[in-house]
N, CA, C and O atoms as a printed pandas DataFrame, in Angstrom:
     atom_number atom_name residue_name chain_id  residue_number  x_coord  y_coord  z_coord
0              1         N          UNK        A               1    0.841   -1.184    0.000
1              2        CA          UNK        A               1    0.000    0.000    0.000
2              3         C          UNK        A               1    0.885    1.246    0.000
3              4         O          UNK        A               1    1.880    1.306    0.722
4              5         N          UNK        A               2    0.531    2.209   -0.787
5              6        CA          UNK        A               2    1.294    3.448   -0.863
6              7         C          UNK        A               2    0.966    4.333    0.332
7              8         O          UNK        A               2   -0.197    4.510    0.696
8              9         N          UNK        A               3    2.009    4.881    0.931
9             10        CA          UNK        A               3    1.850    5.825    2.036
10            11         C          UNK        A               3    2.087    7.238    1.530
11            12         O          UNK        A               3    2.773    7.459    0.531
12            13         N          UNK        A               4    1.505    8.177    2.241
13            14        CA          UNK        A               4    1.701    9.601    1.945
14            15         C          UNK        A               4    2.854   10.083    2.817
15            16         O          UNK        A               4    2.765   10.064    4.045
16            17         N          UNK        A               5    3.934   10.516    2.175
17            18        CA          UNK        A               5    5.169   10.843    2.893
18            19         C          UNK        A               5    5.502   12.316    2.735
19            20         O          UNK        A               5    5.450   12.878    1.640
20            21         N          UNK        A               6    5.847   12.927    3.869
21            22        CA          UNK        A               6    6.275   14.318    3.930
22            23         C          UNK        A               6    7.766   14.351    4.226
23            24         O          UNK        A               6    8.241   13.664    5.131
24            25         N          UNK        A               7    8.498   15.146    3.466
25            26        CA          UNK        A               7    9.923   15.358    3.716
26            27         C          UNK        A               7   10.069   16.738    4.335
27            28         O          UNK        A               7    9.656   17.737    3.747
28            29         N          UNK        A               8   10.660   16.791    5.526
29            30        CA          UNK        A               8   10.890   18.065    6.214
30            31         C          UNK        A               8   12.399   18.275    6.232
31            32         O          UNK        A               8   13.104   17.771    7.106
32            33         N          UNK        A               9   12.874   19.026    5.251
33            34        CA          UNK        A               9   14.309   19.171    4.986
34            35         C          UNK        A               9   14.529   20.472    4.232
35            36         O          UNK        A               9   13.820   20.764    3.268
36            37         N          UNK        A              10   15.528   21.268    4.677
37            38        CA          UNK        A              10   15.780   22.548    4.014
38            39         C          UNK        A              10   16.937   22.507    3.022
39            40         O          UNK        A              10   17.204   23.507    2.357
40            41         N          UNK        A              11   17.618   21.389    2.908
41            42        CA          UNK        A              11   18.708   21.256    1.938
42            43         C          UNK        A              11   18.152   20.613    0.665
43            44         O          UNK        A              11   17.793   19.436    0.679
44            45         N          UNK        A              12   18.076   21.372   -0.439
45            46        CA          UNK        A              12   17.433   20.863   -1.655
46            47         C          UNK        A              12   18.001   19.541   -2.180
47            48         O          UNK        A              12   17.230   18.677   -2.597
48            49         N          UNK        A              13   19.305   19.360   -2.172
49            50        CA          UNK        A              13   19.877   18.117   -2.699
50            51         C          UNK        A              13   19.477   16.915   -1.851
51            52         O          UNK        A              13   19.184   15.846   -2.387
52            53         N          UNK        A              14   19.465   17.083   -0.543
53            54        CA          UNK        A              14   19.044   15.989    0.340
54            55         C          UNK        A              14   17.565   15.695    0.119
55            56         O          UNK        A              14   17.162   14.537    0.016
56            57         N          UNK        A              15   16.766   16.748    0.047
57            58        CA          UNK        A              15   15.324   16.572   -0.164
58            59         C          UNK        A              15   15.046   15.859   -1.491
59            60         O          UNK        A              15   14.168   14.998   -1.555
60            61         N          UNK        A              16   15.785   16.208   -2.548
61            62        CA          UNK        A              16   15.573   15.572   -3.847
62            63         C          UNK        A              16   15.960   14.095   -3.808
63            64         O          UNK        A              16   15.294   13.264   -4.425
64            65         N          UNK        A              17   17.036   13.763   -3.087
65            66        CA          UNK        A              17   17.419   12.364   -2.947
66            67         C          UNK        A              17   16.351   11.555   -2.226
67            68         O          UNK        A              17   16.043   10.431   -2.622
68            69         N          UNK        A              18   15.785   12.132   -1.162
69            70        CA          UNK        A              18   14.708   11.460   -0.439
70            71         C          UNK        A              18   13.457   11.354   -1.301
71            72         O          UNK        A              18   12.755   10.344   -1.266
72            73         N          UNK        A              19   13.186   12.390   -2.066
73            74        CA          UNK        A              19   12.037   12.374   -2.974
74            75         C          UNK        A              19   12.165   11.217   -3.970
75            76         O          UNK        A              19   11.197   10.496   -4.213
76            77         N          UNK        A              20   13.354   11.040   -4.543
77            78        CA          UNK        A              20   13.582    9.928   -5.475
78            79         C          UNK        A              20   13.308    8.587   -4.803
79            80         O          UNK        A              20   12.707    7.696   -5.404
80            81         N          UNK        A              21   13.755    8.444   -3.539
81            82        CA          UNK        A              21   13.533    7.190   -2.806
82            83         C          UNK        A              21   12.044    6.960   -2.553
83            84         O          UNK        A              21   11.558    5.837   -2.685
84            85         N          UNK        A              22   11.328    8.011   -2.193
85            86        CA          UNK        A              22    9.885    7.903   -1.941
86            87         C          UNK        A              22    9.174    7.403   -3.199
87            88         O          UNK        A              22    8.400    6.447   -3.148
88            89         N          UNK        A              23    9.443    8.053   -4.314
89            90        CA          UNK        A              23    8.806    7.653   -5.571
90            91         C          UNK        A              23    9.260    6.268   -6.017
91            92         O          UNK        A              23    8.457    5.479   -6.515
92            93         N          UNK        A              24   10.542    5.974   -5.838
93            94        CA          UNK        A              24   11.072    4.675   -6.225
94            95         C          UNK        A              24   10.421    3.521   -5.479
95            96         O          UNK        A              24   10.321    2.413   -6.006
96            97         N          UNK        A              25    9.980    3.779   -4.255
97            98        CA          UNK        A              25    9.306    2.760   -3.450
98            99         C          UNK        A              25    7.792    2.726   -3.699
99           100         O          UNK        A              25    7.079    1.919   -3.104
100          101         N          UNK        A              26    7.315    3.600   -4.574
101          102        CA          UNK        A              26    5.897    3.584   -4.926
102          103         C          UNK        A              26    4.990    4.348   -3.989
103          104         O          UNK        A              26    3.779    4.128   -3.973
104          105         N          UNK        A              27    5.570    5.247   -3.203
105          106        CA          UNK        A              27    4.758    6.027   -2.272
106          107         C          UNK        A              27    4.411    7.388   -2.875
107          108         O          UNK        A              27    4.891    7.742   -3.952
108          109         N          UNK        A              28    3.581    8.135   -2.175
109          110        CA          UNK        A              28    3.123    9.443   -2.621
110          111         C          UNK        A              28    3.848   10.516   -1.817
111          112         O          UNK        A              28    3.875   10.465   -0.588
112          113         N          UNK        A              29    4.426   11.470   -2.499
113          114        CA          UNK        A              29    5.073   12.589   -1.816
114          115         C          UNK        A              29    4.015   13.650   -1.540
115          116         O          UNK        A              29    3.427   14.215   -2.462
116          117         N          UNK        A              30    3.781   13.915   -0.245
117          118        CA          UNK        A              30    2.831   14.959    0.149
118          119         C          UNK        A              30    3.431   16.323   -0.154
119          120         O          UNK        A              30    2.755   17.211   -0.674
120          121         N          UNK        A              31    4.704   16.478    0.176
121          122        CA          UNK        A              31    5.392   17.732   -0.067
122          123         C          UNK        A              31    6.755   17.734    0.561
123          124         O          UNK        A              31    7.142   16.802    1.267
124          125         N          UNK        A              32    7.481   18.804    0.292
125          126        CA          UNK        A              32    8.782   19.043    0.910
126          127         C          UNK        A              32    8.652   20.350    1.666
127          128         O          UNK        A              32    8.320   21.383    1.083
128          129         N          UNK        A              33    8.910   20.307    2.960
129          130        CA          UNK        A              33    8.790   21.495    3.805
130          131         C          UNK        A              33   10.165   21.867    4.343
131          132         O          UNK        A              33   10.935   20.997    4.752
132          133         N          UNK        A              34   10.468   23.148    4.341
133          134        CA          UNK        A              34   11.750   23.618    4.845
134          135         C          UNK        A              34   11.610   24.388    6.155
135          136         O          UNK        A              34   12.593   24.912    6.678
136          137         N          UNK        A              35   10.378   24.457    6.687
137          138        CA          UNK        A              35   10.140   25.169    7.936
138          139         C          UNK        A              35    8.901   24.592    8.629
139          140         O          UNK        A              35    8.153   23.809    8.044
140          141         N          UNK        A              36    8.707   24.991    9.868
141          142        CA          UNK        A              36    7.618   24.476   10.696
142          143         C          UNK        A              36    6.238   24.766   10.097
143          144         O          UNK        A              36    5.398   23.868   10.032
144          145         N          UNK        A              37    5.998   25.982    9.667
145          146        CA          UNK        A              37    4.684   26.352    9.145
146          147         C          UNK        A              37    4.305   25.462    7.969
147          148         O          UNK        A              37    3.187   24.952    7.902
148          149         N          UNK        A              38    5.240   25.279    7.044
149          150        CA          UNK        A              38    4.948   24.448    5.865
150          151         C          UNK        A              38    4.742   22.991    6.256
151          152         O          UNK        A              38    3.839   22.334    5.738
152          153         N          UNK        A              39    5.562   22.483    7.157
153          154        CA          UNK        A              39    5.443   21.080    7.576
154          155         C          UNK        A              39    4.090   20.814    8.226
155          156         O          UNK        A              39    3.428   19.829    7.902
156          157         N          UNK        A              40    3.685   21.677    9.127
157          158        CA          UNK        A              40    2.438   21.447    9.854
158          159         C          UNK        A              40    1.198   21.648    8.980
159          160         O          UNK        A              40    0.127   21.125    9.288
160          161         N          UNK        A              41    1.344   22.400    7.900
161          162        CA          UNK        A              41    0.217   22.584    6.979
162          163         C          UNK        A              41   -0.192   21.258    6.332
163          164         O          UNK        A              41   -1.336   21.110    5.902
164          165         N          UNK        A              42    0.728   20.296    6.260
165          166        CA          UNK        A              42    0.449   18.999    5.640
166          167         C          UNK        A              42    0.191   17.889    6.650
167          168         O          UNK        A              42    0.093   16.723    6.268
168          169         N          UNK        A              43    0.082   18.224    7.908
169          170        CA          UNK        A              43   -0.043   17.203    8.956
170          171         C          UNK        A              43   -1.195   16.235    8.712
171          172         O          UNK        A              43   -1.023   15.025    8.859
172          173         N          UNK        A              44   -2.346   16.740    8.347
173          174        CA          UNK        A              44   -3.527   15.884    8.193
174          175         C          UNK        A              44   -3.506   15.048    6.921
175          176         O          UNK        A              44   -4.336   14.153    6.757
176          177         N          UNK        A              45   -2.575   15.325    6.024
177          178        CA          UNK        A              45   -2.475   14.586    4.762
178          179         C          UNK        A              45   -1.315   13.594    4.767
179          180         O          UNK        A              45   -1.034   12.973    3.742
180          181         N          UNK        A              46   -0.639   13.435    5.905
181          182        CA          UNK        A              46    0.624   12.701    5.965
182          183         C          UNK        A              46    0.507   11.432    6.790
183          184         O          UNK        A              46   -0.115   11.425    7.853
184          185         N          UNK        A              47    1.112   10.351    6.292
185          186        CA          UNK        A              47    1.217    9.094    7.035
186          187         C          UNK        A              47    2.589    8.962    7.695
187          188         O          UNK        A              47    2.700    8.538    8.845
188          189         N          UNK        A              48    3.628    9.330    6.952
189          190        CA          UNK        A              48    5.014    9.184    7.396
190          191         C          UNK        A              48    5.750   10.490    7.111
191          192         O          UNK        A              48    5.563   11.096    6.055
192          193         N          UNK        A              49    6.589   10.922    8.058
193          194        CA          UNK        A              49    7.398   12.121    7.851
194          195         C          UNK        A              49    8.864   11.826    8.149
195          196         O          UNK        A              49    9.195   11.167    9.135
196          197         N          UNK        A              50    9.725   12.323    7.285
197          198        CA          UNK        A              50   11.176   12.268    7.462
198          199         C          UNK        A              50   11.591   13.682    7.829
199          200         O          UNK        A              50   11.453   14.599    7.020
200          201         N          UNK        A              51   12.103   13.867    9.052
201          202        CA          UNK        A              51   12.260   15.211    9.602
202          203         C          UNK        A              51   13.703   15.491   10.013
203          204         O          UNK        A              51   14.315   14.708   10.739
204          205         N          UNK        A              52   14.237   16.613    9.542
205          206        CA          UNK        A              52   15.539   17.111    9.980
206          207         C          UNK        A              52   15.319   17.949   11.243
207          208         O          UNK        A              52   14.193   18.358   11.526
208          209         N          UNK        A              53   16.381   18.202   11.996
209          210        CA          UNK        A              53   16.267   19.001   13.217
210          211         C          UNK        A              53   16.372   20.491   12.913
211          212         O          UNK        A              53   15.502   21.267   13.307
212          213         N          UNK        A              54   17.435   20.897   12.214
213          214        CA          UNK        A              54   17.649   22.310   11.920
214          215         C          UNK        A              54   17.097   22.625   10.533
215          216         O          UNK        A              54   17.511   22.040    9.532
216          217         N          UNK        A              55   16.157   23.559   10.500
217          218        CA          UNK        A              55   15.487   23.950    9.262
218          219         C          UNK        A              55   15.681   25.443    9.025
219          220         O          UNK        A              55   16.429   26.092    9.757
220          221         N          UNK        A              56   15.028   25.987    8.026
221          222        CA          UNK        A              56   15.178   27.414    7.730
222          223         C          UNK        A              56   14.804   28.302    8.910
223          224         O          UNK        A              56   15.360   29.388    9.073
224          225         N          UNK        A              57   13.861   27.842    9.736
225          226        CA          UNK        A              57   13.420   28.641   10.877
226          227         C          UNK        A              57   14.087   28.223   12.187
227          228         O          UNK        A              57   13.587   28.541   13.266
228          229         N          UNK        A              58   15.202   27.518   12.100
229          230        CA          UNK        A              58   15.954   27.144   13.294
230          231         C          UNK        A              58   15.745   25.686   13.681
231          232         O          UNK        A              58   15.353   24.870   12.848
232          233         N          UNK        A              59   16.008   25.356   14.952
233          234        CA          UNK        A              59   15.915   23.967   15.408
234          235         C          UNK        A              59   14.467   23.551   15.732
235          236         O          UNK        A              59   14.160   23.162   16.858
236          237         N          UNK        A              60   13.600   23.641   14.734
237          238        CA          UNK        A              60   12.175   23.374   14.943
238          239         C          UNK        A              60   11.792   21.920   14.685
239          240         O          UNK        A              60   10.655   21.530   14.952
240          241         N          UNK        A              61   12.717   21.112   14.171
241          242        CA          UNK        A              61   12.416   19.721   13.861
242          243         C          UNK        A              61   11.828   18.920   15.013
243          244         O          UNK        A              61   10.838   18.218   14.808
244          245         N          UNK        A              62   12.396   18.993   16.223
245          246        CA          UNK        A              62   11.815   18.230   17.332
246          247         C          UNK        A              62   10.357   18.591   17.613
247          248         O          UNK        A              62    9.537   17.704   17.855
248          249         N          UNK        A              63   10.030   19.866   17.582
249          250        CA          UNK        A              63    8.641   20.284   17.811
250          251         C          UNK        A              63    7.739   19.811   16.674
251          252         O          UNK        A              63    6.622   19.352   16.911
252          253         N          UNK        A              64    8.229   19.924   15.439
253          254        CA          UNK        A              64    7.463   19.430   14.285
254          255         C          UNK        A              64    7.183   17.940   14.452
255          256         O          UNK        A              64    6.054   17.485   14.269
256          257         N          UNK        A              65    8.224   17.188   14.801
257          258        CA          UNK        A              65    8.065   15.747   14.989
258          259         C          UNK        A              65    7.029   15.409   16.050
259          260         O          UNK        A              65    6.194   14.526   15.856
260          261         N          UNK        A              66    7.088   16.117   17.172
261          262        CA          UNK        A              66    6.143   15.879   18.262
262          263         C          UNK        A              66    4.707   16.157   17.822
263          264         O          UNK        A              66    3.805   15.366   18.100
264          265         N          UNK        A              67    4.497   17.268   17.143
265          266        CA          UNK        A              67    3.152   17.644   16.696
266          267         C          UNK        A              67    2.643   16.668   15.636
267          268         O          UNK        A              67    1.490   16.240   15.687
268          269         N          UNK        A              68    3.492   16.317   14.685
269          270        CA          UNK        A              68    3.076   15.359   13.656
270          271         C          UNK        A              68    2.712   14.022   14.282
271          272         O          UNK        A              68    1.717   13.411   13.894
272          273         N          UNK        A              69    3.505   13.557   15.246
273          274        CA          UNK        A              69    3.214   12.287   15.931
274          275         C          UNK        A              69    1.858   12.350   16.628
275          276         O          UNK        A              69    1.130   11.357   16.650
276          277         N          UNK        A              70    1.510   13.501   17.196
277          278        CA          UNK        A              70    0.203   13.663   17.835
278          279         C          UNK        A              70   -0.936   13.572   16.826
279          280         O          UNK        A              70   -2.075   13.291   17.199
280          281         N          UNK        A              71   -0.633   13.809   15.544
281          282        CA          UNK        A              71   -1.622   13.693   14.467
282          283         C          UNK        A              71   -1.625   12.283   13.865
283          284         O          UNK        A              71   -2.283   12.047   12.852
284          285         N          UNK        A              72   -0.902   11.357   14.474
285          286        CA          UNK        A              72   -0.882    9.986   13.987
286          287         C          UNK        A              72    0.139    9.713   12.897
287          288         O          UNK        A              72    0.100    8.663   12.256
288          289         N          UNK        A              73    1.048   10.644   12.684
289          290        CA          UNK        A              73    2.082   10.493   11.674
290          291         C          UNK        A              73    3.248    9.701   12.273
291          292         O          UNK        A              73    3.649    9.947   13.411
292          293         N          UNK        A              74    3.783    8.763   11.515
293          294        CA          UNK        A              74    4.988    8.032   11.923
294          295         C          UNK        A              74    6.182    8.889   11.522
295          296         O          UNK        A              74    6.433    9.103   10.336
296          297         N          UNK        A              75    6.915    9.376   12.519
297          298        CA          UNK        A              75    7.996   10.335   12.299
298          299         C          UNK        A              75    9.343    9.671   12.500
299          300         O          UNK        A              75    9.588    9.012   13.510
300          301         N          UNK        A              76   10.215    9.861   11.513
301          302        CA          UNK        A              76   11.592    9.383   11.595
302          303         C          UNK        A              76   12.499   10.582   11.358
303          304         O          UNK        A              76   12.399   11.251   10.329
304          305         N          UNK        A              77   13.374   10.848   12.303
305          306        CA          UNK        A              77   14.308   11.966   12.154
306          307         C          UNK        A              77   15.522   11.530   11.349
307          308         O          UNK        A              77   16.038   10.427   11.531
308          309         N          UNK        A              78   15.971   12.407   10.459
309          310        CA          UNK        A              78   17.206   12.239    9.702
310          311         C          UNK        A              78   17.953   13.545    9.871
311          312         O          UNK        A              78   17.561   14.572    9.318
312          313         N          UNK        A              79   19.046   13.503   10.648
313          314        CA          UNK        A              79   19.708   14.748   11.003
314          315         C          UNK        A              79   21.196   14.551   11.241
315          316         O          UNK        A              79   21.645   13.462   11.601
316          317         N          UNK        A              80   21.936   15.595   11.040
317          318        CA          UNK        A              80   23.345   15.620   11.395
318          319         C          UNK        A              80   23.530   16.013   12.850
319          320         O          UNK        A              80   24.658   16.082   13.338
320          321         N          UNK        A              81   22.430   16.270   13.546
321          322        CA          UNK        A              81   22.469   16.719   14.937
322          323         C          UNK        A              81   21.599   15.851   15.833
323          324         O          UNK        A              81   20.686   16.368   16.477
324          325         N          UNK        A              82   21.855   14.539   15.894
325          326        CA          UNK        A              82   20.996   13.668   16.695
326          327         C          UNK        A              82   21.020   13.995   18.187
327          328         O          UNK        A              82   20.070   13.687   18.905
328          329         N          UNK        A              83   22.090   14.610   18.648
329          330        CA          UNK        A              83   22.183   14.965   20.064
330          331         C          UNK        A              83   21.121   15.983   20.474
331          332         O          UNK        A              83   20.785   16.089   21.654
332          333         N          UNK        A              84   20.595   16.725   19.510
333          334        CA          UNK        A              84   19.543   17.703   19.785
334          335         C          UNK        A              84   18.220   17.038   20.175
335          336         O          UNK        A              84   17.312   17.702   20.675
336          337         N          UNK        A              85   18.115   15.729   19.947
337          338        CA          UNK        A              85   16.881   15.010   20.260
338          339         C          UNK        A              85   16.921   14.359   21.635
339          340         O          UNK        A              85   15.944   13.739   22.054
340          341         N          UNK        A              86   18.034   14.493   22.338
341          342        CA          UNK        A              86   18.153   13.918   23.676
342          343         C          UNK        A              86   17.845   12.444   23.686
343          344         O          UNK        A              86   18.401   11.685   22.891
344          345         N          UNK        A              87   16.965   12.026   24.578
345          346        CA          UNK        A              87   16.566   10.618   24.677
346          347         C          UNK        A              87   15.426   10.279   23.730
347          348         O          UNK        A              87   14.909    9.162   23.753
348          349         N          UNK        A              88   15.032   11.229   22.904
349          350        CA          UNK        A              88   13.978   10.986   21.925
350          351         C          UNK        A              88   12.793   11.905   22.115
351          352         O          UNK        A              88   12.661   12.584   23.133
352          353         N          UNK        A              89   11.944   11.909   21.122
353          354        CA          UNK        A              89   10.726   12.717   21.135
354          355         C          UNK        A              89    9.553   11.748   21.248
355          356         O          UNK        A              89    9.406   10.847   20.421
356          357         N          UNK        A              90    8.736   11.928   22.250
357          358        CA          UNK        A              90    7.613   11.018   22.505
358          359         C          UNK        A              90    6.756   10.857   21.256
359          360         O          UNK        A              90    6.378   11.834   20.609
360          361         N          UNK        A              91    6.462    9.610   20.935
361          362        CA          UNK        A              91    5.593    9.296   19.811
362          363         C          UNK        A              91    6.304    9.130   18.475
363          364         O          UNK        A              91    5.685    8.716   17.494
364          365         N          UNK        A              92    7.602    9.448   18.422
365          366        CA          UNK        A              92    8.343    9.319   17.165
366          367         C          UNK        A              92    9.142    8.019   17.173
367          368         O          UNK        A              92    9.361    7.417   18.224
368          369         N          UNK        A              93    9.571    7.598   15.992
369          370        CA          UNK        A              93   10.217    6.296   15.846
370          371         C          UNK        A              93   11.685    6.270   16.253
371          372         O          UNK        A              93   12.121    5.360   16.959
372          373         N          UNK        A              94   12.442    7.260   15.812
373          374        CA          UNK        A              94   13.868    7.242   16.087
374          375         C          UNK        A              94   14.600    8.210   15.185
375          376         O          UNK        A              94   14.003    9.069   14.537
376          377         N          UNK        A              95   15.929    8.043   15.161
377          378        CA          UNK        A              95   16.780    8.960   14.403
378          379         C          UNK        A              95   17.875    8.187   13.690
379          380         O          UNK        A              95   18.424    7.219   14.217
380          381         N          UNK        A              96   18.177    8.631   12.492
381          382        CA          UNK        A              96   19.327    8.132   11.754
382          383         C          UNK        A              96   20.189    9.350   11.436
383          384         O          UNK        A              96   19.688   10.366   10.956
384          385         N          UNK        A              97   21.487    9.240   11.708
385          386        CA          UNK        A              97   22.399   10.366   11.535
386          387         C          UNK        A              97   22.788   10.553   10.074
387          388         O          UNK        A              97   23.039    9.589    9.350
388          389         N          UNK        A              98   22.831   11.804    9.663
389          390        CA          UNK        A              98   23.334   12.156    8.341
390          391         C          UNK        A              98   24.858   12.127    8.395
391          392         O          UNK        A              98   25.437   12.339    9.460
392          393         N          UNK        A              99   25.499   11.876    7.300
393          394        CA          UNK        A              99   24.914   11.641    5.986
394          395         C          UNK        A              99   24.254   10.264    5.903
395          396         O          UNK        A              99   24.699    9.298    6.522
396          397         N          UNK        A             100   23.181   10.209    5.118
397          398        CA          UNK        A             100   22.431    8.972    4.913
398          399         C          UNK        A             100   22.638    8.539    3.467
399          400         O          UNK        A             100   22.319    9.280    2.537
400          401         N          UNK        A             101   23.168    7.348    3.288
401          402        CA          UNK        A             101   23.354    6.804    1.943
402          403         C          UNK        A             101   21.995    6.498    1.317
403          404         O          UNK        A             101   21.005    6.332    2.029
404          405         N          UNK        A             102   21.947    6.426   -0.001
405          406        CA          UNK        A             102   20.686    6.147   -0.697
406          407         C          UNK        A             102   20.050    4.848   -0.201
407          408         O          UNK        A             102   18.845    4.796    0.045
408          409         N          UNK        A             103   20.859    3.809   -0.059
409          410        CA          UNK        A             103   20.325    2.513    0.406
410          411         C          UNK        A             103   19.774    2.625    1.820
411          412         O          UNK        A             103   18.768    1.991    2.140
412          413         N          UNK        A             104   20.416    3.421    2.673
413          414        CA          UNK        A             104   19.924    3.620    4.044
414          415         C          UNK        A             104   18.606    4.385    4.045
415          416         O          UNK        A             104   17.712    4.094    4.840
416          417         N          UNK        A             105   18.492    5.366    3.149
417          418        CA          UNK        A             105   17.243    6.138    3.056
418          419         C          UNK        A             105   16.101    5.212    2.654
419          420         O          UNK        A             105   14.999    5.309    3.194
420          421         N          UNK        A             106   16.358    4.329    1.722
421          422        CA          UNK        A             106   15.331    3.381    1.293
422          423         C          UNK        A             106   14.935    2.471    2.449
423          424         O          UNK        A             106   13.749    2.235    2.680
424          425         N          UNK        A             107   15.928    1.957    3.177
425          426        CA          UNK        A             107   15.638    1.113    4.342
426          427         C          UNK        A             107   14.840    1.885    5.388
427          428         O          UNK        A             107   13.897    1.352    5.972
428          429         N          UNK        A             108   15.219    3.135    5.623
429          430        CA          UNK        A             108   14.542    3.955    6.627
430          431         C          UNK        A             108   13.086    4.208    6.249
431          432         O          UNK        A             108   12.197    4.137    7.097
432          433         N          UNK        A             109   12.850    4.503    4.978
433          434        CA          UNK        A             109   11.473    4.737    4.521
434          435         C          UNK        A             109   10.658    3.457    4.658
435          436         O          UNK        A             109    9.526    3.491    5.140
436          437         N          UNK        A             110   11.224    2.331    4.240
437          438        CA          UNK        A             110   10.510    1.054    4.376
438          439         C          UNK        A             110   10.156    0.784    5.836
439          440         O          UNK        A             110    9.045    0.358    6.148
440          441         N          UNK        A             111   11.110    1.036    6.717
441          442        CA          UNK        A             111   10.884    0.807    8.150
442          443         C          UNK        A             111    9.764    1.704    8.677
443          444         O          UNK        A             111    8.867    1.232    9.376
444          445         N          UNK        A             112    9.814    2.979    8.349
445          446        CA          UNK        A             112    8.797    3.923    8.831
446          447         C          UNK        A             112    7.413    3.545    8.301
447          448         O          UNK        A             112    6.422    3.649    9.023
448          449         N          UNK        A             113    7.344    3.111    7.057
449          450        CA          UNK        A             113    6.065    2.685    6.476
450          451         C          UNK        A             113    5.572    1.424    7.186
451          452         O          UNK        A             113    4.396    1.329    7.535
452          453         N          UNK        A             114    6.465    0.458    7.401
453          454        CA          UNK        A             114    6.082   -0.758    8.132
454          455         C          UNK        A             114    5.514   -0.408    9.502
455          456         O          UNK        A             114    4.476   -0.933    9.904
456          457         N          UNK        A             115    6.190    0.469   10.204
457          458        CA          UNK        A             115    5.726    0.857   11.541
458          459         C          UNK        A             115    4.390    1.581   11.461
459          460         O          UNK        A             115    3.523    1.378   12.311
460          461         N          UNK        A             116    4.216    2.425   10.446
461          462        CA          UNK        A             116    2.939    3.121   10.290
462          463         C          UNK        A             116    1.806    2.126   10.056
463          464         O          UNK        A             116    0.688    2.318   10.532
464          465         N          UNK        A             117    2.110    1.068    9.321
465          466        CA          UNK        A             117    1.113    0.040    9.036
466          467         C          UNK        A             117    1.028   -0.994   10.153
467          468         O          UNK        A             117    0.410   -2.048   10.000
468          469         N          UNK        A             118    1.660   -0.672   11.277
469          470        CA          UNK        A             118    1.626   -1.481   12.499
470          471         C          UNK        A             118    2.303   -2.843   12.358
471          472         O          UNK        A             118    1.911   -3.822   12.993
472          473         N          UNK        A             119    3.339   -2.876   11.499
473          474        CA          UNK        A             119    4.215   -4.038   11.407
474          475         C          UNK        A             119    5.506   -3.678   12.130
475          476         O          UNK        A             119    5.855   -2.501   12.224
476          477         N          UNK        A             120    6.204   -4.660   12.630
477          478        CA          UNK        A             120    7.450   -4.382   13.353
478          479         C          UNK        A             120    8.521   -3.831   12.419
479          480         O          UNK        A             120    9.163   -2.831   12.739
480          481         N          UNK        A             121    8.720   -4.468   11.274
481          482        CA          UNK        A             121    9.731   -3.992   10.339
482          483         C          UNK        A             121   11.142   -4.211   10.864
483          484         O          UNK        A             121   11.343   -4.525   12.037
484          485         N          UNK        A             122   12.100   -4.044    9.988
485          486        CA          UNK        A             122   13.504   -4.179   10.356
486          487         C          UNK        A             122   14.140   -2.799   10.298
487          488         O          UNK        A             122   14.208   -2.194    9.228
488          489         N          UNK        A             123   14.608   -2.293   11.436
489          490        CA          UNK        A             123   15.201   -0.956   11.420
490          491         C          UNK        A             123   16.552   -0.955   10.692
491          492         O          UNK        A             123   17.283   -1.944   10.742
492          493         N          UNK        A             124   16.878    0.135   10.027
493          494        CA          UNK        A             124   18.202    0.257    9.422
494          495         C          UNK        A             124   19.287    0.129   10.499
495          496         O          UNK        A             124   19.057    0.451   11.665
496          497         N          UNK        A             125   20.447   -0.335   10.101
497          498        CA          UNK        A             125   21.521   -0.595   11.063
498          499         C          UNK        A             125   21.890    0.613   11.908
499          500         O          UNK        A             125   22.163    0.471   13.100
500          501         N          UNK        A             126   21.902    1.794   11.313
501          502        CA          UNK        A             126   22.317    2.987   12.076
502          503         C          UNK        A             126   21.171    3.729   12.736
503          504         O          UNK        A             126   21.381    4.799   13.307
504          505         N          UNK        A             127   19.989    3.199   12.674
505          506        CA          UNK        A             127   18.840    3.862   13.303
506          507         C          UNK        A             127   18.870    3.648   14.803
507          508         O          UNK        A             127   19.018    2.524   15.281
508          509         N          UNK        A             128   18.728    4.733   15.536
509          510        CA          UNK        A             128   18.569    4.661   16.996
510          511         C          UNK        A             128   17.085    4.823   17.265
511          512         O          UNK        A             128   16.517    5.894   17.051
512          513         N          UNK        A             129   16.456    3.746   17.738
513          514        CA          UNK        A             129   15.022    3.772   18.017
514          515         C          UNK        A             129   14.743    4.456   19.345
515          516         O          UNK        A             129   15.520    4.344   20.293
516          517         N          UNK        A             130   13.613    5.171   19.401
517          518        CA          UNK        A             130   13.165    5.792   20.643
518          519         C          UNK        A             130   12.193    4.855   21.335
519          520         O          UNK        A             130   11.517    4.058   20.686
520          521         N          UNK        A             131   12.126    4.953   22.656
521          522        CA          UNK        A             131   11.195    4.103   23.423
522          523         C          UNK        A             131    9.766    4.514   23.202
523          524         O          UNK        A             131    8.855    3.909   23.767
């Protein structure tokens, strides 16, 4: 089943790479958001979100992740700053540190979709899961 995926990333090249992975796996791209306002505008249309920590409007990723999770979105952080997430954000899946290879991005998306569909799934090797 195709999931609706939101990419929350302010670096265009990274966002385009994730977009290719989303489409390659047969999912629907809801949008690419580079700030909190844009990300939250798509909350009700999103099943899975890939979220960076630092965006155009600052370190808003953790708050975005928390709010999206409250809307039933399966949130996976992809960031070069995993320490900013502390012990994790309640309701979110986990974090994978950048840089993320193409194969890792595909594994991460598959995992997040599996979890959204309430399957256990196999987490990518470098993913740190949150409780």
